[in-house]
Legacy VTK file of the C-alpha trace (Angstrom):
# vtk DataFile Version 3.0
C-alpha trace
ASCII
DATASET POLYDATA
POINTS 148 float
-45.071 22.164 -32.095
-48.369 23.094 -33.669
-48.681 22.841 -37.409
-50.498 25.305 -39.607
-53.177 24.899 -42.214
-50.679 25.831 -44.937
-48.407 22.951 -43.867
-45.674 25.146 -42.394
-44.412 24.657 -38.860
-44.944 27.422 -36.376
-41.703 28.770 -34.885
-41.138 28.454 -31.151
-41.436 32.241 -30.766
-44.739 32.400 -32.652
-46.051 29.437 -30.684
-45.242 31.259 -27.448
-47.088 34.327 -28.763
-50.108 32.133 -29.523
-50.014 30.727 -25.995
-49.980 34.292 -24.652
-52.862 35.355 -26.893
-54.921 32.410 -25.667
-53.765 32.736 -22.046
-52.769 36.340 -21.248
-52.435 35.532 -17.540
-49.226 33.631 -18.464
-47.579 36.937 -19.427
-46.166 37.491 -15.928
-44.551 34.069 -15.913
-43.115 34.562 -19.404
-41.823 38.008 -18.476
-40.023 36.534 -15.450
-38.397 33.730 -17.469
-37.802 35.114 -20.949
-34.865 37.219 -22.033
-36.374 39.331 -24.823
-33.144 39.092 -26.835
-33.882 35.383 -27.249
-36.780 36.275 -29.569
-36.202 37.245 -33.167
-36.815 40.899 -33.963
-40.351 40.475 -35.310
-41.512 38.241 -32.454
-39.849 40.569 -29.927
-41.848 43.552 -31.217
-45.097 41.583 -31.078
-44.302 40.195 -27.619
-43.519 43.610 -26.145
-46.621 45.111 -27.738
-48.793 42.309 -26.358
-47.362 42.856 -22.868
-48.212 46.552 -23.057
-51.721 45.711 -24.237
-52.221 43.146 -21.460
-51.255 45.778 -18.888
-54.185 47.854 -20.148
-56.692 45.097 -19.562
-55.693 41.552 -20.478
-57.504 39.686 -23.203
-60.248 42.312 -23.400
-57.690 45.002 -24.181
-56.128 42.739 -26.798
-59.547 42.371 -28.423
-60.127 46.135 -28.391
-56.678 46.972 -29.746
-56.420 44.116 -32.236
-57.255 46.351 -35.244
-54.161 48.425 -34.393
-51.897 45.383 -34.776
-50.331 44.422 -38.095
-52.082 41.956 -40.370
-49.774 39.033 -39.511
-50.056 39.761 -35.798
-53.843 39.866 -36.055
-53.814 36.550 -37.905
-51.623 34.943 -35.248
-53.835 36.209 -32.412
-57.109 35.277 -34.100
-55.745 31.803 -34.871
-54.809 31.402 -31.196
-58.304 32.416 -30.139
-60.070 30.252 -32.712
-57.866 27.207 -32.256
-55.697 27.588 -29.145
-52.530 25.531 -28.784
-53.376 22.122 -27.286
-51.653 22.921 -23.990
-51.407 26.298 -22.308
-50.100 25.340 -18.866
-47.012 26.688 -17.112
-44.977 23.614 -18.062
-45.487 24.406 -21.757
-44.597 28.057 -21.183
-41.392 27.060 -19.401
-40.500 24.571 -22.146
-41.028 27.171 -24.879
-38.887 29.747 -23.062
-36.166 27.131 -22.486
-36.220 26.190 -26.189
-36.016 29.843 -27.224
-33.061 30.332 -24.879
-31.275 27.238 -26.178
-31.830 28.244 -29.820
-30.588 31.762 -29.107
-27.469 30.455 -27.369
-26.796 28.052 -30.229
-27.049 30.912 -32.732
-24.646 32.990 -30.655
-22.319 29.992 -30.406
-22.252 29.702 -34.197
-21.391 33.403 -34.394
-18.512 32.944 -31.959
-17.204 30.017 -33.993
-17.269 32.169 -37.120
-15.461 35.008 -35.319
-12.937 32.515 -33.931
-12.117 31.214 -37.412
-11.594 34.774 -38.595
-9.351 35.627 -35.628
-7.305 32.466 -36.201
-6.860 33.265 -39.882
-5.684 36.770 -38.973
-3.312 35.442 -36.324
-4.948 37.522 -33.587
-3.906 35.421 -30.579
-5.497 37.672 -27.963
-8.869 37.626 -29.717
-8.597 33.854 -30.254
-8.060 33.297 -26.525
-11.015 35.533 -25.614
-13.307 33.852 -28.160
-12.250 30.368 -27.043
-13.282 31.282 -23.471
-16.621 32.639 -24.720
-17.135 29.492 -26.764
-16.488 27.253 -23.733
-18.981 29.233 -21.635
-21.576 29.203 -24.396
-21.113 25.459 -24.922
-21.626 24.859 -21.177
-24.769 26.998 -21.167
-26.227 25.165 -24.177
-25.387 21.819 -22.557
-27.039 22.809 -19.301
-30.229 23.841 -21.102
-30.253 20.622 -23.114
-30.161 18.567 -19.901
-33.111 20.340 -18.278
LINES 1 149
148 0 1 2 3 4 5 6 7 8 9 10 11 12 13 14 15 16 17 18 19 20 21 22 23 24 25 26 27 28 29 30 31 32 33 34 35 36 37 38 39 40 41 42 43 44 45 46 47 48 49 50 51 52 53 54 55 56 57 58 59 60 61 62 63 64 65 66 67 68 69 70 71 72 73 74 75 76 77 78 79 80 81 82 83 84 85 86 87 88 89 90 91 92 93 94 95 96 97 98 99 100 101 102 103 104 105 106 107 108 109 110 111 112 113 114 115 116 117 118 119 120 121 122 123 124 125 126 127 128 129 130 131 132 133 134 135 136 137 138 139 140 141 142 143 144 145 146 147
């Protein structure tokens, strides 16, 4: 994962956005692989906006419309142009999408565990059974992604 000048790590979602800014032609591949709900709300908005911009003319359109983006989005895009991520190939794109998916599933899994504890404390057997099934499925999905 790329570091930043201020010493902070770039999130997986932001890194993917930087890859797209530097390589807009990867947008089709990302669109085919990524479930937008796997991105956090801020990254999702930026991602969808970038896709719309790319449809109007790729990197050139992004350059023209950059002043219409928010300050943080502009910074992210300019950083990607000035100092692109070290690798921009399809393998990196696929890895980033897989990591986003795994992280999203793990977050959902934690939510299910919390809901399961609540249902158990309330003695809601039906809800416990349903949540246990969801938890098993989620655990399998996370395991499958971790093995890829």
